[in-house]
C-alpha positions as CSV (number, residue, x, y, z in Angstrom):
1,M,111.6,59.0,-88.1
2,N,109.7,56.0,-88.9
3,I,110.1,52.3,-88.0
4,V,109.6,49.5,-90.3
5,I,108.7,45.9,-89.7
6,R,109.4,43.4,-91.9
7,N,109.1,39.2,-91.0
8,Q,110.0,36.3,-92.3
9,I,106.8,34.6,-91.5
10,R,105.7,33.2,-94.4
11,R,109.2,31.7,-95.7
12,L,109.6,30.3,-92.3
13,R,105.9,28.3,-92.5
14,F,106.5,27.2,-95.8
15,E,110.2,25.8,-94.8
16,N,108.5,23.6,-91.6
17,D,106.0,21.9,-93.8
18,E,104.2,24.6,-95.5
19,M,102.4,25.3,-92.0
20,T,99.0,27.0,-92.1
21,Q,98.5,30.8,-91.0
22,R,95.7,28.8,-89.0
23,E,98.0,26.1,-87.6
24,L,100.7,29.0,-86.4
25,A,97.8,30.5,-85.1
26,R,96.9,27.9,-83.2
27,R,100.6,27.3,-82.0
28,A,100.9,30.9,-81.2
29,G,97.5,31.4,-79.3
30,C,96.3,34.3,-81.4
31,T,93.8,34.2,-84.7
32,R,94.1,33.6,-88.5
33,Q,93.9,36.9,-89.1
34,T,96.6,38.5,-86.7
35,I,98.8,35.7,-88.2
36,H,97.8,36.8,-92.3
37,A,98.2,41.0,-91.1
38,I,101.4,40.3,-89.3
39,E,102.9,38.6,-92.3
40,A,101.2,41.7,-94.8
41,A,102.7,44.3,-92.5
42,K,99.8,45.9,-91.4
43,Y,99.9,45.0,-88.0
44,G,103.0,45.1,-85.3
45,P,102.4,42.6,-83.2
46,S,102.9,43.1,-79.2
47,L,106.3,41.3,-77.7
48,E,104.6,38.6,-76.2
49,L,103.6,37.4,-79.5
50,A,106.8,37.7,-81.3
51,M,108.5,35.5,-79.2
52,K,105.7,33.2,-79.1
53,I,105.7,33.1,-83.0
54,A,109.9,32.8,-82.5
55,E,109.0,29.5,-80.1
56,V,107.1,28.1,-82.5
57,F,109.2,27.6,-85.3
58,G,112.6,27.3,-83.2
59,V,114.1,30.7,-84.1
60,A,116.0,33.8,-82.5
61,I,113.1,36.7,-82.3
62,D,115.1,38.5,-84.5
63,D,114.9,35.3,-87.1
64,V,111.6,36.2,-87.6
65,F,111.0,40.1,-87.1
66,Q,113.4,43.1,-88.2
67,Y,113.0,46.7,-88.3
68,E,114.7,49.2,-89.9
69,V,114.2,53.3,-89.1
70,T,113.7,55.5,-92.0
71,S,114.8,59.3,-92.0
72,G,113.9,60.7,-95.2
73,A,115.4,58.3,-97.9
74,E,117.4,56.7,-95.4
75,A,117.3,53.3,-93.8
76,R,119.3,51.9,-91.1
77,P,119.1,48.2,-90.8
78,S,118.6,47.4,-87.0
79,R,120.4,43.9,-86.9
80,R,124.2,43.9,-85.7
81,N,126.8,42.8,-88.0
82,P,128.2,39.4,-87.2
């Protein structure tokens, strides 16, 4: 079983006056390198940091981060159907 975390940070930054990684990092209390690594899916943020990032954008955490649990060739989206 694998967990793949995807995010919408890049899209959200551009929808918010083309916010830079540096500005998001400053507002979320981390480094620009951390934001870069999260955007590139090379680093999974702590729950606290994920919540801070969502707060910066004024959205729910699941509007920023989504995850899939994969088992073999199958993937199950974690989001609930409305």
